[in-house]
Phi, psi and omega in degrees: 000330177296321177298318179291330176289326179293319179293319178294322179294322180292319179295317180285334181290329184268355182268169181269145178260120185280310182203151180308325183261353185274345178097204186235132175263120182262127180275134179233134174265126183211151176297151182303320180298321175295318179298322179290327177292318179297318175305315180296321178293332183266014183303334179297336179295339185262005183288163182297329186278356182280159176286156184304317181299320175297316175297321178292320179294319180289324179289323175297317179293321180294320177294324180293316178294319178299321179297316178295320184293326179284344184294138183286000000 
């Protein structure tokens, strides 16, 4: 358990802190195909019954992936 805490500490130490109450954003390097798969799996975040924050997060992530996909 100590090793996993150390790994988490390293991951969070290199990430950006958005606000004291907002938590930590962890950056992950992954192939585009994996990111597109994750986006498809998270499509429920964009449904009508979802909270505004979930829809906004999904839209932001979808926009980022679309921008990378369009790059020459």
